[in-house]
GUZAKE-25911 format. One record per residue: x, y, z of N, C-alpha, C in turn. Coordinates in steps of 0.2 Angstrom, whole numbers, padded with zeros to 4 digits, always signed. Example, Ala and Ser with C-alpha at 12.3 -4.5 7.8 and 13.67 -1.06 7.14 Angstrom:
<pts>
+0066-0028+0039+0062-0022+0039+0066-0016+0039/+0064-0011+0035+0068-0005+0036+0064+0000+0039/
</pts>
This chain:
<pts>
+0265-0305+1031+0262-0303+1037+0264-0296+1040/+0271-0295+1039+0274-0289+1042+0271-0283+1038/+0271-0284+1031+0268-0278+1027+0260-0277+1029/+0257-0282+1031+0250-0281+1033+0249-0277+1039/+0253-0279+1044+0253-0276+1050+0255-0268+1050/+0260-0267+1045+0262-0260+1044+0257-0256+1041/+0253-0259+1036+0248-0255+1033+0242-0254+1038/+0241-0259+1042+0236-0258+1048+0237-0253+1052/+0244-0253+1054+0246-0248+1059+0245-0241+1056/+0247-0240+1050+0246-0234+1047+0239-0232+1046/+0235-0236+1044+0228-0235+1044+0225-0233+1050/+0227-0236+1056+0225-0234+1062+0227-0227+1064/+0233-0225+1062+0235-0218+1063+0231-0213+1059/+0230-0215+1053+0226-0210+1049+0219-0209+1052/+0216-0215+1055+0209-0214+1058+0209-0210+1064/+0215-0209+1067+0215-0204+1073+0217-0197+1071/+0217-0195+1065+0219-0188+1063+0214-0183+1067/+0217-0178+1069+0214-0173+1073+0210-0168+1068/+0205-0165+1070+0201-0160+1065+0205-0155+1062/+0210-0152+1066+0214-0147+1064+0218-0150+1058/+0221-0156+1059+0225-0159+1053+0221-0160+1047/+0215-0163+1048+0211-0164+1043+0209-0158+1039/+0208-0152+1043+0207-0146+1039+0213-0144+1035/+0219-0145+1038+0225-0143+1034+0226-0148+1028/+0224-0154+1029+0224-0158+1023+0219-0156+1018/+0213-0155+1020+0208-0152+1015+0210-0146+1011/+0213-0141+1015+0216-0135+1011+0222-0137+1007/+0226-0141+1008+0231-0143+1004+0229-0147+0998/+0224-0151+0999+0221-0155+0993+0217-0150+0989/+0214-0145+0991+0210-0140+0987+0216-0135+0983/+0221-0134+0986+0226-0130+0983+0229-0134+0977/+0231-0140+0979+0233-0145+0973+0229-0145+0967/+0222-0146+0969+0217-0146+0963+0217-0140+0960/+0218-0134+0963+0217-0128+0960+0223-0127+0955/+0228-0130+0955+0234-0129+0950+0231-0132+0943/+0227-0137+0944+0224-0139+0938+0219-0136+0934/+0216-0130+0938+0210-0127+0936+0212-0120+0933/+0208-0117+0929+0209-0110+0927+0210-0105+0933/+0213-0099+0932+0214-0095+0937+0208-0092+0940/+0203-0091+0936+0196-0088+0939+0193-0093+0943/+0194-0099+0943+0191-0104+0947+0196-0106+0953/+0202-0106+0952+0207-0107+0957+0206-0103+0964/+0204-0096+0963+0203-0092+0968+0197-0094+0972/+0192-0096+0969+0186-0098+0972+0187-0105+0976/+0191-0109+0973+0192-0116+0977+0196-0114+0983/+0201-0109+0983+0204-0108+0989+0200-0105+0994/+0195-0101+0992+0191-0097+0997+0186-0102+1000/+0184-0108+0996+0179-0112+0999+0182-0118+1003/+0189-0119+1004+0192-0124+1007+0189-0125+1014/+0187-0119+1017+0184-0120+1024+0177-0124+1024/+0173-0123+1019+0167-0126+1018+0167-0134+1018/+0173-0136+1017+0174-0144+1017+0173-0147+1023/+0174-0143+1029+0173-0145+1035+0165-0147+1036/+0161-0144+1033+0154-0145+1034+0151-0150+1029/+0155-0153+1025+0153-0158+1021+0153-0156+1013/+0151-0161+1009+0152-0160+1002+0146-0155+0999/+0141-0156+1002+0135-0152+1000+0136-0144+1001/+0139-0143+1007+0140-0136+1009+0146-0133+1004/+0151-0138+1003+0156-0135+0998+0153-0134+0991/+0149-0139+0989+0146-0138+0982+0141-0131+0982/+0138-0130+0987+0133-0124+0987+0138-0118+0987/+0143-0118+0991+0148-0112+0991+0151-0111+0984/+0153-0117+0981+0155-0116+0974+0150-0114+0969/+0144-0116+0970+0139-0113+0966+0138-0106+0966/+0138-0103+0972+0137-0096+0973+0143-0092+0970/+0149-0095+0970+0154-0092+0967+0154-0092+0959/+0151-0098+0957+0150-0098+0950+0145-0093+0948/+0139-0092+0951+0134-0087+0950+0138-0080+0950/+0142-0078+0955+0145-0072+0954+0150-0071+0948/+0153-0077+0946+0157-0076+0941+0153-0075+0934/+0147-0079+0934+0143-0078+0928+0141-0071+0927/+0139-0068+0933+0137-0061+0933+0142-0056+0931/+0148-0057+0933+0154-0053+0931+0155-0053+0924/+0154-0059+0921+0156-0061+0914+0150-0057+0910/+0144-0057+0912+0139-0054+0908+0140-0046+0909/+0142-0044+0915+0143-0037+0915+0149-0035+0910/+0154-0039+0910+0160-0037+0905+0157-0038+0898/+0153-0042+0896+0150-0042+0890+0146-0036+0888/+0142-0033+0893+0139-0027+0892+0143-0021+0892/+0148-0020+0897+0152-0014+0897+0159-0015+0895/+0161-0020+0893+0168-0021+0891+0173-0023+0897/+0179-0024+0895+0184-0026+0901+0185-0020+0906/+0186-0022+0912+0186-0017+0917+0193-0013+0916/+0193-0007+0916+0199-0002+0916+0201-0001+0909/+0196-0003+0904+0198-0001+0897+0192+0003+0894/+0193+0009+0893+0188+0013+0891+0186+0012+0883/+0179+0011+0882+0177+0010+0876+0172+0015+0874/+0174+0020+0869+0169+0025+0868+0162+0023+0865/+0162+0017+0862+0156+0014+0859+0152+0010+0863/+0153+0010+0869+0149+0005+0874+0143+0008+0875/+0138+0004+0876+0131+0006+0877+0129+0006+0885/+0133+0003+0889+0132+0002+0896+0138+0004+0900/+0138+0006+0906+0143+0007+0911+0142+0003+0917/+0147+0002+0921+0147-0001+0928+0144+0004+0932/+0140+0002+0937+0137+0007+0942+0138+0004+0949/+0143+0001+0951+0144-0002+0957+0141-0008+0959/+0139-0009+0965+0136-0016+0967+0130-0014+0972/+0126-0019+0973+0121-0018+0979+0119-0025+0981/+0116-0025+0987+0113-0031+0990+0108-0034+0986/+0108-0041+0985+0103-0044+0981+0102-0051+0985/+0097-0054+0982+0095-0061+0985+0094-0066+0979/+0096-0072+0980+0095-0077+0975+0091-0083+0979/+0088-0087+0975+0084-0093+0978+0089-0099+0978/+0090-0102+0984+0094-0108+0985+0091-0112+0991/+0089-0118+0988+0087-0124+0993+0081-0121+0997/+0076-0118+0994+0070-0116+0998+0071-0110+1002/+0076-0106+1001+0077-0100+1005+0080-0095+1001/+0080-0089+1003+0083-0083+1000+0090-0081+1003/+0095-0081+0999+0102-0080+1001+0104-0073+0999/+0107-0069+1003+0109-0063+1002+0116-0063+0998/+0117-0059+0992+0123-0059+0989+0124-0052+0987/+0130-0050+0984+0132-0044+0981+0131-0045+0974/+0127-0040+0971+0125-0041+0964+0128-0034+0960/+0131-0035+0954+0134-0029+0951+0128-0025+0948/+0129-0019+0947+0124-0015+0944+0127-0011+0938/+0122-0011+0933+0125-0008+0926+0119-0003+0924/+0121+0003+0921+0117+0008+0919+0119+0009+0912/+0114+0012+0908+0115+0014+0901+0121+0019+0901/+0124+0020+0895+0130+0024+0895+0127+0032+0896/+0121+0033+0894+0119+0040+0895+0115+0041+0902/+0115+0036+0906+0113+0037+0913+0105+0037+0913/+0102+0035+0908+0094+0035+0907+0091+0030+0912/+0094+0024+0913+0091+0019+0917+0095+0013+0918/+0093+0009+0922+0096+0003+0924+0096-0002+0919/+0101-0006+0918+0101-0012+0913+0101-0018+0918/+0096-0022+0916+0095-0028+0920+0100-0034+0919/+0102-0037+0924+0107-0043+0923+0103-0049+0922/+0103-0052+0916+0099-0058+0915+0101-0064+0920/+0107-0065+0921+0109-0070+0926+0106-0069+0933/+0107-0063+0935+0104-0062+0942+0096-0063+0942/+0093-0061+0937+0085-0062+0936+0084-0069+0936/+0088-0073+0933+0086-0080+0933+0087-0084+0940/+0092-0082+0943+0094-0085+0950+0089-0082+0955/+0087-0076+0954+0083-0073+0960+0075-0074+0959/+0073-0078+0954+0066-0079+0953+0064-0083+0960/+0057-0081+0962+0055-0084+0968+0049-0090+0966/+0049-0091+0960+0044-0096+0958+0045-0103+0962/+0052-0105+0962+0053-0111+0965+0051-0111+0972/+0052-0106+0975+0050-0105+0983+0043-0107+0984/+0039-0105+0980+0032-0106+0981+0030-0114+0980/+0033-0117+0975+0033-0124+0974+0035-0128+0979/+0041-0126+0982+0044-0130+0987+0040-0129+0993/+0038-0123+0995+0033-0122+1001+0027-0126+1000/+0024-0127+0994+0018-0131+0994+0020-0139+0995/+0026-0141+0992+0028-0148+0993+0029-0149+1000/+0032-0145+1004+0034-0146+1011+0027-0146+1015/+0023-0142+1014+0017-0141+1017+0012-0147+1016/+0012-0150+1010+0008-0155+1008+0011-0162+1011/+0018-0161+1012+0021-0167+1015+0020-0167+1023/+0016-0162+1025+0014-0162+1032+0020-0159+1037/+0024-0155+1033+0029-0151+1037+0026-0144+1039/+0026-0143+1046+0023-0137+1048+0027-0131+1046/+0024-0125+1047+0028-0119+1045+0033-0118+1050/+0032-0120+1057+0038-0119+1062+0044-0123+1060/+0043-0129+1057+0048-0134+1056+0051-0134+1048/+0048-0129+1045+0050-0128+1038+0058-0128+1037/+0061-0124+1041+0069-0123+1041+0073-0130+1042/+0069-0134+1047+0073-0140+1048+0072-0145+1043/+0067-0144+1038+0067-0149+1033+0071-0147+1027/+0075-0141+1027+0078-0139+1021+0085-0143+1021/+0088-0143+1016+0095-0146+1015+0100-0142+1018/+0105-0145+1021+0111-0142+1025+0115-0139+1019/+0116-0132+1020+0120-0129+1015+0126-0125+1017/+0127-0127+1024+0133-0123+1027+0131-0117+1031/+0134-0116+1037+0133-0111+1041+0133-0104+1038/+0138-0103+1034+0139-0096+1031+0133-0095+1027/+0130-0099+1023+0125-0098+1019+0118-0097+1023/+0118-0101+1028+0112-0101+1032+0112-0094+1036/+0117-0091+1038+0118-0085+1041+0115-0079+1036/+0116-0080+1030+0114-0075+1025+0107-0076+1022/+0104-0081+1025+0098-0084+1021+0092-0080+1024/+0086-0079+1020+0080-0076+1023+0075-0080+1020/+0068-0078+1022+0062-0081+1019+0060-0087+1022/+0062-0089+1028+0060-0096+1031+0056-0095+1037/+0054-0089+1038+0049-0088+1044+0042-0091+1043/+0039-0092+1048+0032-0095+1047+0028-0091+1043/+0028-0084+1044+0023-0080+1040+0026-0080+1032/+0032-0080+1031+0034-0080+1024+0032-0087+1021/+0033-0092+1024+0031-0099+1021+0023-0099+1020/+0019-0096+1025+0012-0096+1024+0010-0092+1018/+0013-0086+1017+0011-0082+1012+0013-0086+1005/+0019-0089+1005+0020-0092+0999+0015-0098+0997/+0014-0102+1003+0009-0107+1002+0002-0105+0999/+0000-0099+1002-0007-0096+1000-0007-0095+0992/-0001-0092+0990-0001-0090+0983+0000-0096+0979/+0004-0101+0981+0004-0107+0977-0002-0110+0976/-0006-0111+0982-0012-0115+0982-0018-0111+0978/-0017-0104+0978-0022-0100+0974-0020-0101+0967/-0014-0102+0965-0012-0103+0958-0015-0110+0956/-0014-0115+0960-0016-0122+0959-0023-0122+0958/-0027-0119+0962-0034-0119+0961-0037-0115+0955/-0033-0110+0953-0035-0106+0947-0034-0111+0941/-0028-0114+0941-0026-0118+0935-0031-0124+0935/-0033-0127+0940-0038-0133+0940-0045-0131+0937/-0047-0125+0940-0053-0122+0938-0054-0119+0931/-0048-0118+0928-0047-0115+0921-0045-0119+0916/-0044-0126+0917-0041-0131+0913-0046-0132+0907/-0043-0132+0901-0047-0133+0895-0049-0140+0894/-0055-0142+0894-0058-0149+0894-0060-0151+0887/-0059-0147+0882-0062-0148+0876-0060-0155+0872/-0053-0157+0873-0051-0163+0870-0051-0169+0874/-0055-0169+0880-0055-0174+0884-0060-0179+0883/-0059-0185+0882-0064-0190+0880-0065-0194+0886/-0070-0193+0889-0072-0196+0896-0076-0202+0894/-0075-0207+0898-0080-0213+0898-0084-0214+0904/-0081-0212+0910-0084-0212+0916-0083-0206+0920/-0087-0204+0925-0087-0198+0929-0089-0200+0936/-0085-0198+0941-0086-0199+0948-0087-0193+0952/-0092-0192+0956-0092-0186+0960-0093-0188+0967/-0090-0184+0971-0091-0186+0979-0089-0179+0982/-0090-0179+0989-0088-0174+0993-0083-0175+0998/-0080-0170+1001-0075-0170+1007-0076-0165+1011/-0077-0166+1017-0078-0161+1022-0072-0158+1026/-0071-0152+1026-0065-0149+1030-0068-0144+1035/-0069-0147+1041-0071-0143+1047-0077-0139+1045/-0082-0142+1042-0089-0139+1041-0090-0137+1034/-0084-0137+1030-0084-0135+1023-0084-0140+1019/-0090-0141+1015-0090-0147+1010-0088-0145+1004/-0083-0149+1001-0080-0148+0995-0082-0154+0990/-0086-0152+0985-0088-0158+0980-0083-0158+0975/-0080-0164+0973-0075-0164+0968-0077-0169+0963/-0075-0168+0957-0076-0172+0951-0070-0175+0948/-0070-0181+0946-0064-0185+0943-0067-0189+0937/-0063-0188+0932-0066-0192+0926-0060-0197+0924/-0063-0202+0920-0059-0208+0918-0059-0207+0910/-0054-0206+0906-0054-0206+0899-0053-0212+0896/-0054-0212+0889-0054-0218+0885-0048-0223+0886/-0042-0220+0888-0036-0223+0889-0035-0226+0897/-0040-0224+0901-0039-0226+0908-0036-0222+0913/-0035-0215+0910-0031-0211+0914-0036-0207+0918/-0035-0206+0925-0040-0202+0929-0038-0194+0929/-0043-0190+0928-0042-0183+0928-0046-0179+0934/-0043-0176+0938-0047-0171+0942-0049-0166+0938/-0056-0165+0939-0059-0160+0934-0061-0153+0937/-0063-0154+0943-0065-0147+0947-0067-0148+0954/-0068-0143+0958-0070-0143+0964-0074-0137+0966/-0079-0138+0970-0083-0132+0972-0085-0133+0980/-0086-0127+0983-0087-0127+0990-0094-0125+0992/-0097-0129+0997-0104-0127+0999-0105-0130+1007/-0111-0130+1009-0112-0133+1015-0114-0140+1015/-0117-0142+1009-0119-0149+1008-0118-0151+1001/-0119-0158+1000-0119-0160+0992-0126-0159+0990/-0128-0153+0989-0135-0151+0986-0135-0151+0979/-0141-0152+0976-0142-0152+0969-0139-0145+0965/-0140-0140+0968-0138-0133+0965-0130-0133+0965/-0127-0135+0970-0120-0135+0971-0117-0140+0965/-0119-0146+0965-0116-0151+0960-0118-0149+0953/-0124-0146+0952-0126-0144+0945-0121-0138+0943/-0120-0134+0948-0115-0128+0946-0108-0131+0944/-0106-0136+0948-0099-0139+0946-0100-0142+0939/-0105-0146+0938-0105-0150+0931-0106-0145+0925/-0110-0140+0927-0110-0134+0921-0104-0131+0920/-0100-0130+0925-0094-0127+0924-0089-0131+0919/-0089-0138+0921-0086-0143+0916-0088-0142+0909/-0095-0142+0908-0097-0141+0901-0095-0134+0898/-0095-0129+0902-0093-0122+0899-0085-0122+0898/-0082-0127+0901-0075-0127+0899-0073-0132+0894/-0078-0135+0891-0077-0139+0884-0078-0146+0885/-0080-0148+0891-0082-0155+0892-0088-0157+0888/-0087-0163+0884-0093-0165+0880-0098-0168+0884/-0104-0166+0884-0110-0168+0888-0115-0172+0883/-0114-0172+0877-0119-0175+0872-0117-0183+0871/-0112-0185+0873-0110-0192+0872-0112-0196+0878/-0114-0202+0878-0116-0206+0884-0110-0207+0888/-0111-0206+0895-0106-0207+0899-0108-0210+0906/-0104-0215+0908-0105-0218+0914-0104-0214+0921/-0109-0213+0925-0109-0208+0931-0109-0213+0937/-0104-0214+0940-0103-0218+0946-0104-0214+0952/-0110-0215+0956-0111-0210+0961-0112-0214+0968/-0112-0211+0974-0113-0214+0980-0120-0215+0982/-0125-0213+0978-0132-0214+0980-0136-0207+0982/-0132-0202+0983-0136-0196+0985-0140-0194+0979/-0147-0192+0981-0151-0190+0975-0149-0183+0972/-0146-0179+0975-0143-0173+0973-0138-0174+0967/-0134-0179+0968-0129-0181+0962-0133-0183+0956/-0137-0187+0957-0141-0190+0952-0145-0185+0948/-0148-0181+0951-0153-0176+0948-0148-0171+0944/-0142-0169+0947-0137-0165+0944-0135-0167+0937/-0132-0174+0937-0129-0176+0931-0135-0177+0926/-0141-0179+0928-0146-0179+0923-0148-0173+0920/-0147-0167+0924-0149-0161+0921-0144-0158+0917/-0137-0160+0917-0132-0157+0913-0130-0162+0907/-0130-0168+0908-0128-0173+0903-0134-0175+0899/-0133-0176+0893-0138-0178+0888-0140-0186+0889/-0135-0190+0890-0136-0197+0890-0132-0200+0896/-0134-0198+0902-0130-0201+0908-0132-0208+0910/-0128-0212+0911-0129-0219+0913-0127-0220+0920/-0132-0220+0925-0130-0219+0932-0129-0226+0935/-0124-0227+0938-0122-0233+0942-0121-0231+0949/-0125-0234+0954-0124-0233+0961-0118-0237+0964/-0115-0234+0968-0109-0238+0972-0112-0244+0976/-0110-0250+0974-0112-0255+0978-0109-0255+0986/-0104-0253+0987-0101-0252+0994-0105-0248+0998/-0107-0242+0995-0111-0237+0999-0118-0240+1000/-0121-0244+0995-0127-0247+0997-0127-0252+1002/-0122-0256+1003-0120-0261+1008-0120-0257+1015/-0116-0252+1015-0115-0248+1021-0121-0245+1024/-0125-0242+1018-0131-0239+1021-0136-0243+1024/-0137-0250+1021-0141-0254+1024-0139-0257+1031/-0132-0258+1031-0130-0261+1038-0130-0256+1043/-0130-0249+1042-0131-0244+1047-0138-0245+1050/-0143-0248+1047-0150-0248+1050-0151-0255+1053/-0146-0259+1054-0147-0266+1056-0143-0267+1063/-0145-0271+1067-0141-0274+1073-0135-0278+1070/-0130-0278+1074-0123-0281+1071-0124-0288+1069/-0128-0292+1072-0128-0299+1070-0132-0300+1064/-0137-0296+1063-0141-0296+1057-0137-0293+1051/-0134-0288+1053-0130-0284+1048-0125-0289+1044/-0121-0293+1048-0116-0297+1045-0120-0302+1040/-0125-0305+1042-0129-0310+1037-0131-0306+1031/-0134-0300+1032-0137-0296+1026-0131-0294+1022/-0125-0292+1024-0119-0290+1020-0117-0296+1016/-0117-0302+1019-0115-0308+1015-0119-0309+1010/-0126-0309+1011-0131-0310+1006-0130-0305+1000/-0129-0298+1002-0129-0293+0997-0123-0294+0992/-0117-0296+0996-0111-0297+0992-0112-0303+0987/-0115-0308+0990-0116-0314+0985-0120-0312+0979/-0126-0308+0980-0130-0306+0975-0126-0301+0970/-0122-0297+0972-0118-0293+0968-0113-0297+0964/-0111-0303+0966-0106-0307+0963-0110-0311+0958/-0116-0312+0958-0120-0316+0953-0119-0314+0946/-0116-0318+0941-0115-0316+0935-0122-0314+0931/-0127-0316+0933-0134-0314+0930-0137-0308+0934/-0136-0302+0931-0139-0296+0936-0146-0296+0937/-0150-0299+0933-0158-0300+0935-0159-0305+0941/-0155-0310+0941-0155-0315+0946-0153-0312+0953/-0147-0308+0952-0144-0304+0958-0149-0299+0961/-0152-0295+0957-0157-0291+0959-0163-0294+0962/-0165-0299+0959-0171-0303+0962-0169-0306+0969/-0163-0308+0970-0161-0310+0977-0161-0304+0982/-0159-0298+0980-0160-0293+0985-0167-0290+0986/-0171-0291+0981-0178-0289+0982-0181-0294+0987/-0179-0300+0986-0182-0305+0991-0179-0304+0998/-0173-0302+0998-0170-0300+1005-0174-0294+1008/-0176-0289+1004-0179-0283+1006-0186-0286+1009/-0189-0290+1006-0196-0293+1008-0195-0296+1015/-0190-0299+1016-0188-0303+1022-0187-0298+1028/-0184-0292+1026-0183-0287+1031-0189-0282+1032/-0194-0283+1028-0200-0278+1029-0203-0278+1036/-0204-0283+1039-0207-0283+1046-0203-0281+1051/-0197-0284+1052-0193-0283+1058-0188-0276+1057/-0186-0275+1051-0182-0269+1050-0184-0265+1043/-0190-0262+1044-0193-0258+1038-0188-0253+1035/-0184-0249+1039-0180-0244+1037-0174-0247+1032/-0172-0253+1035-0166-0256+1031-0169-0259+1024/-0175-0261+1024-0178-0264+1018-0180-0258+1013/-0182-0252+1016-0183-0247+1011-0176-0244+1008/-0171-0244+1013-0164-0242+1010-0162-0247+1005/-0163-0253+1006-0161-0258+1001-0164-0257+0994/-0171-0256+0994-0175-0255+0988-0173-0249+0984/-0171-0243+0988-0170-0237+0985-0164-0237+0980/-0166-0236+0973-0160-0236+0968-0157-0242+0967/-0161-0248+0969-0157-0255+0969-0155-0256+0962/-0159-0255+0956-0158-0257+0950-0151-0253+0947/-0150-0247+0950-0144-0244+0948-0138-0247+0950/-0138-0251+0956-0132-0254+0958-0130-0260+0954/-0134-0262+0949-0133-0268+0944-0131-0265+0937/-0130-0258+0937-0129-0255+0930-0122-0259+0927/-0117-0259+0931-0111-0262+0928-0112-0269+0926/-0115-0273+0929-0116-0280+0927-0121-0280+0921/-0126-0275+0920-0130-0275+0914-0127-0273+0908/-0121-0269+0909-0117-0267+0903-0113-0272+0901/-0112-0277+0905-0107-0283+0903-0100-0281+0904/-0098-0277+0908-0091-0274+0909-0087-0280+0912/-0081-0282+0909-0077-0287+0911-0075-0287+0919/-0074-0292+0922-0073-0292+0930-0067-0287+0932/-0062-0287+0928-0056-0282+0930-0058-0275+0930/-0061-0273+0925-0064-0266+0925-0070-0265+0929/-0074-0270+0930-0080-0269+0935-0078-0268+0942/-0072-0271+0944-0070-0270+0951-0068-0262+0952/-0066-0259+0947-0065-0251+0947-0071-0247+0947/-0076-0249+0943-0082-0245+0942-0088-0247+0946/-0088-0252+0949-0094-0254+0953-0094-0250+0960/-0089-0246+0962-0089-0242+0968-0086-0235+0966/-0086-0231+0971-0083-0224+0970-0076-0224+0973/-0073-0230+0974-0066-0230+0977-0061-0226+0974/-0062-0225+0967-0057-0221+0963-0057-0214+0966/-0063-0211+0967-0063-0204+0969-0062-0203+0977/-0064-0208+0980-0063-0208+0987-0055-0209+0989/-0051-0212+0985-0044-0213+0987-0041-0206+0985/-0044-0203+0980-0041-0196+0979-0043-0191+0985/-0049-0192+0987-0051-0188+0993-0047-0189+0999/-0045-0196+1000-0042-0197+1006-0035-0194+1006/-0032-0193+1000-0025-0190+0999-0026-0183+1001/-0031-0180+0999-0033-0173+1001-0033-0172+1009/-0037-0177+1012-0037-0176+1019-0031-0178+1022/-0027-0182+1020-0020-0184+1023-0016-0178+1023/-0015-0175+1017-0011-0169+1016-0013-0163+1021/-0019-0162+1022-0021-0157+1026-0022-0159+1034/-0020-0164+1036-0021-0167+1043-0018-0162+1048/-0013-0158+1046-0009-0154+1051-0013-0147+1052/-0018-0146+1048-0021-0139+1049-0026-0139+1055/-0025-0135+1059-0029-0135+1065-0034-0129+1065/-0034-0125+1061-0039-0119+1061-0041-0118+1053/-0047-0119+1051-0049-0118+1045-0053-0111+1045/-0050-0106+1042-0052-0099+1042-0059-0098+1037/-0059-0101+1032-0065-0099+1027-0065-0105+1022/-0071-0104+1018-0072-0109+1013-0066-0109+1007/-0064-0103+1006-0058-0102+1002-0052-0106+1003/-0050-0106+1010-0045-0110+1012-0046-0117+1011/-0052-0119+1012-0054-0127+1011-0053-0128+1003/-0055-0124+0999-0054-0125+0992-0047-0125+0990/-0043-0121+0993-0036-0120+0991-0032-0127+0993/-0034-0129+0999-0030-0135+1001-0033-0141+0997/-0040-0141+0996-0042-0147+0992-0039-0147+0985/-0039-0141+0981-0036-0141+0975-0028-0143+0975/-0025-0141+0980-0018-0143+0980-0017-0151+0982/-0022-0153+0986-0022-0161+0987-0024-0164+0980/-0029-0162+0976-0030-0165+0970-0024-0165+0965/-0021-0160+0964-0015-0160+0960-0009-0164+0963/-0009-0165+0969-0004-0169+0972-0006-0177+0971/-0012-0178+0972-0015-0185+0970-0014-0186+0963/-0015-0182+0958-0014-0183+0951-0007-0186+0950/-0002-0184+0954+0005-0186+0953+0006-0194+0954/+0001-0196+0958+0001-0203+0960-0004-0208+0956/-0007-0205+0952-0012-0208+0948-0009-0213+0943/-0012-0219+0942-0010-0223+0937-0016-0226+0933/-0016-0228+0927-0021-0230+0924-0025-0236+0928/-0032-0235+0926-0036-0240+0931-0036-0247+0928/-0037-0251+0933-0037-0259+0931-0042-0260+0926/-0040-0264+0921-0045-0266+0916-0046-0260+0910/-0041-0256+0910-0042-0250+0905-0043-0252+0898/-0040-0258+0896-0041-0261+0890-0048-0262+0887/-0052-0263+0892-0059-0264+0891-0064-0258+0890/-0060-0252+0891-0064-0246+0891-0068-0244+0884/-0064-0247+0879-0067-0246+0872-0073-0250+0871/-0073-0256+0874-0079-0260+0874-0085-0257+0879/-0083-0254+0884-0088-0250+0888-0091-0244+0884/-0087-0241+0880-0090-0235+0876-0095-0238+0872/-0094-0244+0869-0099-0247+0864-0105-0249+0868/-0104-0252+0874-0110-0253+0877-0114-0248+0880/-0111-0242+0881-0114-0236+0883-0119-0233+0878/-0115-0233+0871-0119-0231+0866-0125-0235+0864/-0124-0242+0865-0130-0246+0864-0135-0245+0869/-0133-0244+0875-0138-0243+0881-0142-0237+0880/-0139-0231+0877-0142-0225+0877-0146-0224+0870/-0144-0230+0866-0147-0230+0859-0145-0224+0855/-0139-0223+0855-0136-0217+0851-0132-0220+0845/-0135-0219+0839-0132-0222+0833-0127-0218+0830/-0128-0211+0830-0124-0206+0828-0120-0202+0833/-0114-0201+0832-0110-0196+0836-0113-0189+0835/-0113-0185+0840-0115-0178+0839-0110-0174+0834/-0113-0169+0831-0109-0166+0826-0103-0163+0828/-0102-0160+0834-0096-0157+0836-0091-0162+0839/-0093-0168+0838-0088-0173+0841-0083-0175+0835/-0076-0174+0837-0071-0175+0831-0071-0182+0829/-0068-0182+0822-0067-0189+0819-0062-0193+0823/-0057-0189+0826-0051-0193+0829-0054-0196+0836/-0059-0193+0839-0062-0196+0845-0066-0202+0843/-0070-0201+0838-0074-0207+0835-0070-0213+0834/-0064-0212+0831-0060-0217+0829-0057-0220+0835/-0055-0216+0840-0053-0219+0846-0058-0223+0850/-0064-0221+0850-0069-0224+0853-0071-0231+0850/
</pts>
């Protein structure tokens, strides 16, 4: 018991150590550790003892900057030879030092960089180490990640990692304008990559097209589901509405980038006539399936609340009917009942009714049918785009809407997983071929793709 009390008392004394004593202990510990390290590192550890007050991360950052400086000096020595030893055969000479900047934790940090010139003075010799650490590519990616995470340009600096007061004092490039410029460049790159992606080897089974509005700018996006069940954002265009010309232009661009349009494909649409006419104009054998959820919402919108609840229940029961002909007959009977009291709802129910049973007629298994009988797959992707752009208060142009939409699509792609029931996609491909009465694959369709199908 005596030993326990002694140890407790000592522990209590340690816990009341003053900051000044803690700093001395840290310096002493650093000096003791330096005895076990090479001389070139021991100096750096001694210089960095003060950073221990700000935590391990600040110490590691300071050590990293020292390592960068050591690496640059080592490269200079490789190019010019040891300092103070004249080498008549050297091809480069030291030329002092200058201010430089390296990328660190989403900011630009000022350092001193050595300079080297050719021995004949003809020009500057680049330091590969400095070039690697001064690249600004990471800054653009980090700016886009922060902005898509709904961090405003004003709060960008607060979202960065704490790297120590000394480094922060020497940092640059965290102002609102600097972050905005980087984000614009990063999103322009994302849009260009999305619209230039080669689609030649993509074997799509299903295609979904829908629109998203950003302050009056309508962006129409297309997403495809390949034979393995993986979702692919394919492209985006901007216009005033989801008109036929706009959607046809989008699908034509997909064809020009290599997407096969000769093979039967399931096109899941929300019911807009412009979308149906566009896919019919571009694809040779489109099999159109209308979204059942959109159909239910469209009919309910034209009915009083009490009637809408009853009609919704009957429509859902009809769509669950394993016999598509019987289910379609039930909805046609429902439309006849609505003719007198609610003719608008009856007309909406009849419009494109057969296309809402396409999935059932193809015999798609229930697990995969839940994915394909609605446009939820593309709408969930669009919702991610909306969520990431929620902090935008002023939309300057359609180009800005396109950039934000493209950035959101690429961010959504990171969250994608294979669709439910993806193991049944090969059976769906067979059903599509039979539905379109296509016995032979087109000549430009590769043997590997035929085997996969």
